[in-house]
Every structure is written in C-alpha cells, then in structure tokens.
C-alpha positions as CSV (number, residue, x, y, z in Angstrom):
1,X,110.6,91.7,123.7
2,X,108.1,92.0,120.3
3,X,106.7,89.3,118.9
4,X,106.9,88.5,115.4
5,X,104.9,85.4,113.1
6,X,106.7,84.3,109.9
7,X,103.6,82.8,108.7
8,X,100.5,81.5,109.6
9,X,98.6,78.2,108.3
10,X,96.1,79.1,105.3
11,X,94.2,76.1,105.0
12,X,91.4,77.3,107.5
13,X,90.1,76.2,110.8
14,X,87.2,74.0,109.0
15,X,89.5,73.4,105.5
16,X,87.8,76.2,104.0
17,X,91.1,76.3,101.4
18,X,91.2,72.7,100.1
19,X,87.3,72.6,99.8
20,X,87.5,75.9,97.2
21,X,89.9,74.6,95.5
22,X,88.7,71.6,95.2
23,X,85.3,72.9,93.9
24,X,87.1,74.8,91.3
25,X,88.9,72.5,89.9
26,X,86.2,70.5,89.6
27,X,83.9,72.9,88.2
28,X,81.2,73.8,90.3
29,X,82.3,77.2,91.4
30,X,83.4,80.5,90.0
31,X,87.0,81.5,90.3
32,X,84.9,84.7,92.7
33,X,83.8,82.5,94.8
34,X,87.4,81.2,95.8
35,X,88.7,84.5,96.3
36,X,86.0,85.2,97.9
37,X,86.7,82.3,100.5
38,X,90.4,83.2,100.6
39,X,90.1,86.8,100.8
40,X,87.9,85.7,104.3
41,X,90.7,83.5,105.6
42,X,93.3,86.4,105.0
43,X,91.3,88.7,107.1
44,X,90.6,86.1,109.5
45,X,94.3,85.7,109.6
46,X,95.4,88.9,110.2
47,X,92.7,89.9,112.4
48,X,93.8,86.9,114.4
49,X,97.0,87.6,114.7
50,X,96.0,91.5,115.5
51,X,94.2,90.4,118.5
52,X,96.5,88.4,120.6
53,X,99.0,91.0,120.0
54,X,101.8,89.7,117.1
55,X,103.7,93.4,116.2
56,X,104.9,92.2,113.1
57,X,102.6,91.0,111.0
58,X,103.2,89.1,107.6
59,X,101.3,89.3,104.5
60,X,101.7,87.8,101.5
61,X,102.5,84.3,102.5
62,X,98.6,83.2,101.5
63,X,99.0,80.9,98.7
64,X,96.7,79.4,96.3
65,X,99.5,76.2,96.2
66,X,102.8,77.5,97.1
67,X,105.5,79.9,97.7
68,X,108.0,78.9,95.1
69,X,104.5,78.5,92.6
70,X,103.9,82.2,93.3
71,X,107.7,83.9,93.0
72,X,108.2,82.3,89.1
73,X,104.1,84.0,88.8
74,X,105.7,87.1,90.0
75,X,108.3,86.8,87.6
76,X,106.5,85.6,85.0
77,X,109.0,82.7,84.5
78,X,106.1,80.3,82.6
79,X,107.5,77.1,80.8
80,X,107.0,77.5,77.1
81,X,104.6,74.9,77.2
82,X,101.8,77.1,79.3
83,X,101.1,79.1,76.1
84,X,101.1,82.2,78.2
85,X,100.9,85.1,76.2
86,X,101.7,87.5,79.0
87,X,99.6,89.7,81.3
88,X,98.7,89.3,84.9
89,X,99.0,85.4,85.5
90,X,95.6,84.4,85.7
91,X,94.2,80.9,87.6
92,X,94.4,78.8,84.3
93,X,98.4,79.7,84.2
94,X,99.1,79.1,87.5
95,X,97.1,75.8,88.1
96,X,98.3,74.4,84.5
97,X,101.8,75.3,86.5
98,X,100.9,73.5,89.5
99,X,98.6,70.2,88.4
100,X,99.1,69.9,84.9
101,X,96.0,70.2,82.1
102,X,94.8,68.1,79.6
103,X,97.4,69.3,76.9
104,X,100.4,69.2,79.0
105,X,102.0,67.7,82.3
106,X,102.5,69.5,85.6
107,X,106.4,70.8,86.3
108,X,108.1,69.1,89.5
109,X,107.3,68.9,92.6
110,X,109.6,68.3,95.3
111,X,109.7,68.4,99.2
112,X,109.9,71.9,101.1
113,X,113.9,70.9,103.3
114,X,112.8,69.1,105.7
115,X,109.2,68.6,105.9
116,X,106.2,66.7,104.1
117,X,105.2,69.8,102.3
118,X,106.6,70.5,98.6
119,X,106.8,73.3,96.3
120,X,106.7,72.8,92.4
121,X,110.6,73.0,91.1
122,X,111.0,76.4,88.3
123,X,112.2,75.7,85.5
124,X,114.5,78.4,84.2
125,X,117.5,78.6,81.2
126,X,119.5,81.5,79.9
127,X,116.6,81.8,77.4
128,X,113.3,82.0,80.3
129,X,111.9,85.8,79.5
130,X,111.1,87.8,82.5
131,X,108.0,89.8,83.5
132,X,106.7,91.5,86.4
133,X,103.4,88.9,85.8
134,X,101.8,88.9,89.5
135,X,101.3,91.8,91.4
136,X,100.1,89.3,94.3
137,X,102.4,90.7,97.1
138,X,101.3,94.0,96.7
139,X,97.2,93.6,96.4
140,X,97.7,91.5,100.2
141,X,99.4,94.4,101.3
142,X,97.1,97.0,100.3
143,X,94.2,94.7,101.6
144,X,95.7,93.8,104.7
145,X,96.1,97.8,105.4
146,X,92.5,98.6,104.6
147,X,91.5,96.4,107.3
148,X,93.4,98.6,109.6
149,X,96.5,96.3,109.7
150,X,100.3,97.2,108.5
151,X,101.9,94.2,107.8
152,X,105.5,93.0,106.8
153,X,105.0,91.8,103.3
154,X,107.2,88.4,102.4
155,X,108.4,87.6,99.9
156,X,110.7,84.3,98.6
157,X,114.3,85.8,98.1
158,X,116.0,86.0,95.2
159,X,118.7,83.6,96.1
160,X,116.9,80.5,97.1
161,X,114.7,81.5,94.4
162,X,117.3,80.4,91.8
163,X,119.1,77.9,94.6
164,X,115.3,75.8,94.7
165,X,115.0,76.1,90.7
166,X,116.7,73.3,88.0
167,X,117.5,73.6,84.5
168,X,114.3,73.8,81.6
169,X,114.4,70.7,79.4
170,X,116.9,71.1,76.6
171,X,118.7,73.0,78.8
172,X,122.2,71.6,79.8
173,X,122.5,71.1,84.2
174,X,125.7,72.5,84.2
175,X,124.1,76.2,83.1
176,X,124.7,78.3,86.5
177,X,121.0,79.1,87.3
178,X,122.7,81.9,89.2
179,X,123.8,83.9,86.7
180,X,120.3,84.8,86.3
181,X,120.5,87.3,89.2
182,X,120.8,89.9,86.9
183,X,117.2,89.0,85.4
184,X,115.4,89.0,88.0
185,X,116.4,91.6,90.7
186,X,115.1,94.4,88.3
187,X,111.4,92.8,89.0
188,X,112.0,92.5,92.6
189,X,112.7,96.6,92.6
190,X,109.8,96.8,90.7
191,X,108.3,94.8,93.8
192,X,109.9,97.1,96.5
193,X,108.8,100.2,94.4
194,X,105.7,98.9,94.8
195,X,105.2,98.4,98.2
196,X,107.2,101.3,99.5
197,X,104.8,103.4,97.0
198,X,101.8,101.6,99.4
199,X,103.3,102.5,102.3
200,X,105.5,99.8,103.6
201,X,107.9,100.2,106.3
202,X,109.5,97.0,106.4
203,X,110.0,93.8,103.9
204,X,111.2,90.0,104.9
205,X,113.0,88.2,102.5
206,X,112.8,83.9,102.9
207,X,115.8,83.1,102.3
208,X,116.4,79.4,103.7
209,X,118.9,77.6,101.5
210,X,121.3,79.9,104.0
211,X,121.1,77.2,106.6
212,X,122.4,75.0,104.0
213,X,126.4,74.3,103.1
214,X,127.1,76.9,100.9
215,X,130.1,77.7,98.5
216,X,131.7,81.0,98.0
217,X,130.4,81.4,94.5
218,X,126.7,80.8,96.2
219,X,127.7,83.5,99.3
220,X,129.0,85.9,96.7
221,X,125.2,85.8,95.1
222,X,123.6,87.2,98.0
223,X,126.1,89.8,98.7
224,X,125.8,90.9,94.5
225,X,121.8,90.3,95.3
226,X,121.1,92.3,97.9
227,X,124.2,94.8,97.1
228,X,122.1,95.4,93.9
229,X,119.0,96.0,96.0
230,X,120.1,98.5,98.7
231,X,118.9,101.6,97.1
232,X,115.7,100.6,96.1
233,X,115.5,99.3,100.2
234,X,116.6,102.6,101.0
235,X,114.0,103.8,103.5
236,X,112.8,100.2,104.5
237,X,113.3,97.8,107.5
238,X,114.8,94.4,105.8
239,X,114.7,90.9,107.4
240,X,116.2,87.9,105.6
241,X,114.3,84.7,107.1
242,X,116.0,81.8,107.4
243,X,113.8,79.0,110.0
244,X,114.7,75.3,109.7
245,X,118.4,75.4,111.4
246,X,120.9,77.6,112.1
247,X,122.9,79.4,109.4
248,X,126.7,78.7,109.2
249,X,129.7,81.2,110.6
250,X,130.2,81.8,106.8
251,X,126.6,82.4,106.1
252,X,125.8,84.7,109.4
253,X,129.1,87.3,108.1
254,X,127.6,87.3,104.9
255,X,125.0,88.5,105.6
256,X,124.9,90.8,108.2
257,X,127.7,92.3,105.8
258,X,125.0,94.1,104.0
259,X,124.2,97.7,104.8
260,X,120.8,96.8,103.2
261,X,119.7,94.4,105.3
262,X,118.2,95.6,109.0
263,X,118.6,92.4,110.7
264,X,118.5,88.7,110.3
265,X,116.0,85.7,111.8
266,X,117.4,82.4,112.5
267,X,116.9,79.3,114.7
268,X,118.6,79.5,118.4
269,X,119.3,76.0,118.9
270,X,123.5,75.4,118.6
271,X,126.2,77.0,120.3
272,X,127.9,78.5,117.8
273,X,125.0,81.0,117.8
274,X,126.6,82.2,120.9
275,X,129.6,83.7,119.3
276,X,128.1,84.6,116.9
277,X,125.8,87.1,118.6
278,X,128.8,88.8,120.1
279,X,129.9,89.7,116.8
280,X,126.6,91.8,115.8
281,X,126.8,95.1,114.8
282,X,124.4,96.7,117.1
283,X,122.9,98.5,114.1
284,X,121.4,95.4,112.8
285,X,117.9,93.3,114.2
286,X,118.2,90.6,116.1
287,X,115.7,88.1,115.9
288,X,114.9,84.6,118.1
289,X,113.2,81.6,116.5
290,X,112.7,80.0,119.3
291,X,112.4,75.5,118.3
292,X,109.0,73.7,119.3
293,X,110.7,71.3,121.6
294,X,111.6,74.4,123.7
295,X,108.1,75.1,124.1
296,X,105.3,74.1,127.0
297,X,102.7,75.7,125.6
298,X,101.0,79.2,125.8
299,X,99.1,81.4,128.4
300,X,97.6,84.1,126.8
301,X,100.2,85.9,124.9
302,X,102.3,84.8,126.9
303,X,105.0,81.7,125.6
304,X,106.1,78.9,128.2
305,X,109.3,78.1,127.7
306,X,111.2,74.5,130.0
307,X,113.9,75.8,132.1
308,X,116.5,74.6,129.8
309,X,115.5,76.9,127.4
310,X,115.5,79.8,129.3
311,X,119.2,79.2,130.7
312,X,120.0,78.7,126.7
313,X,118.6,82.1,125.8
314,X,119.7,84.2,128.7
315,X,123.6,82.9,127.8
316,X,122.9,83.8,124.4
317,X,121.4,87.5,125.2
318,X,124.2,88.0,127.7
319,X,126.3,87.9,124.9
320,X,125.4,91.0,123.0
321,X,122.7,93.4,125.4
322,X,123.3,96.2,123.3
323,X,121.3,94.5,120.6
324,X,119.4,97.8,118.9
325,X,116.2,95.1,118.8
326,X,115.1,91.9,120.0
327,X,112.1,89.6,119.0
328,X,110.4,86.4,119.6
329,X,109.0,83.7,116.9
330,X,108.7,80.4,116.8
331,X,110.7,78.4,114.5
332,X,108.3,76.8,112.3
333,X,107.5,77.9,108.7
334,X,103.0,76.9,109.6
335,X,102.0,79.3,106.2
336,X,103.1,76.2,104.2
337,X,100.8,73.9,106.0
338,X,98.0,73.1,103.6
C-alpha cells in the first residue's frame, strides 16, 4: 500500500516563514529575501517527505497566505480597487488583496471549513475579467523536479473555488457564481498543458466542497467542469481530494462517474463508505484518508493504528478487494497551517 500526503505545514520548524513575512511587510527585508526563505522551506519539506518514503509528494501546497488567494491570483480575478494592470501578479497586488494597503481595504477573510484557519474570499461577478496571471503551480513543480523529486501538483478545483466565492460589490446577491465556470476553465486548461509539458504525470484537484450537502445544480457543475477538462487531462492521473469529512452517496457517484478522474480521496470514517466502495469501478483509484483519532503514533515509516481502526479498515477493504490501487494518507490538510 503506497502512501501520499495532501500537504505539509509551511511555516517552518522555527516559524521561518512567519518571521520572513513580517520582516518583508515591515520593510526590513526585500522580496528576494522572502523568496529565498520560502524556497529553502519548500526544498526542506520535499526532501523530508522523500526521505520518509512518501511516494506521492504534493507541490504547489506552499503559500504566502492561502491557497484560495493563490487561485485568485492564478485566475487574475483581482478586484478593480487594487488597480492591477495585468501581467504576472506580484507581491504588491497579492498582499494588498490579503491585507489591504494605505488606499484600499483587504478582501474579506473567512474560516476554512471547520478549522481555525482562514482564506481570502474571492469577489466575482459577470464583469470579472479572468486571465492566467500566476504561474506558481508550474514553477513549483519545476522547482521540485530540479531537486530530483517528481511531485503531484495541487490545484484548488474550479467548482470549489466558485462555491467559496461571493458576488463582488455591486453585483446582485442572487448572481449564480457557477455560471463563471466557462470563463475559468480555459485558464485551468492552460495550467494543465504547462504541467504536462513540464513532465507531470499526476495532478490533484482539491474539491473539499464535495463534503457539503450539495444540490443537483452544484453537483452538475462538477460533471460539467471535469467533462470539459477531460481532453486536457488525457494522459494524466487525476485525483480529487476532499478531506474534512466523507462525501454523500450522490457526490460520490458524480465524481466516480467521470472518465477523466483516476481516483477520489475521501475520509474513511462512516459506514456508508462500505457500501459505496463496493460500487467503485476497477479503473478508479481509491485513496484512504485516516482520521487522526484512529492513529496511535508512528514508528519509523510505519503508522500505528488503534485496534478498532484496523477492524474498520479490514471491513471496508473486503468490500472491494479488486481495487486497482489503494493509498494511505492522513485526513488533515496540514499545509493550511501557517
């Protein structure tokens, strides 16, 4: 059974990123200084994961603020008040959206699901102009590859991004944010094409909104998005990451019906997963994320599980012993730890 991890704390063992950010914000260090500290942290994280035998190591999980804001930058979805004039989004615009500046306030911040961490809420509307404005995902994949580490690039999925957004100021609150899918998917296609050209064989889409109670219109958006991306994703292994909780039967059926998706990673914590696993196609990868409460600790590269957890895993796996592949992963999203 191979192992993977959905992310890793980015702050550094001695809170190096925190201090580097504060120094930069206070004008005591340069952008180059901040970038150097950040690159050193990424190198250390990737090498540490490789050293302990994790087979599928993620990239593009590092962030100067949060992954949703990174996706706003990727899509060039900068509110007009920040006076961004196009091109690659730099620190000035990025941190102005996150923290505000002398002229304009920051964008809204809200809790990341049921954690104590937060993200910057995208402000979107029918007049939002999207463009490929941050090449961070591709750059960090190449950065890891230069170290001899082939990673799984991670992107916040297009549907989750829109479902976590809000109508921009002046836009009617009834505006259907999912109507913007057709405008952002071309940018996702560009990113995917660049990742494939750089040598990526895997890509992970974080779609944690799948754990919510979604209506048929919202579930249809997942089908629409990944069907539209299917040709772009051809030749790649594609994993949908949920975390936080299990998905509903309806959401599970929606995702596993998509031919573009190689696998789904969901929390192994409730009995309905037993019946759902029996319906998984042999062509799909099933990744098992274990709740931390099931774990007693680690010994070297071995995860020590509580006896009750072993019993549950045995029951679930027996439901579909012909699965093409199985992965073991922690169920948390530690990369959001800052």
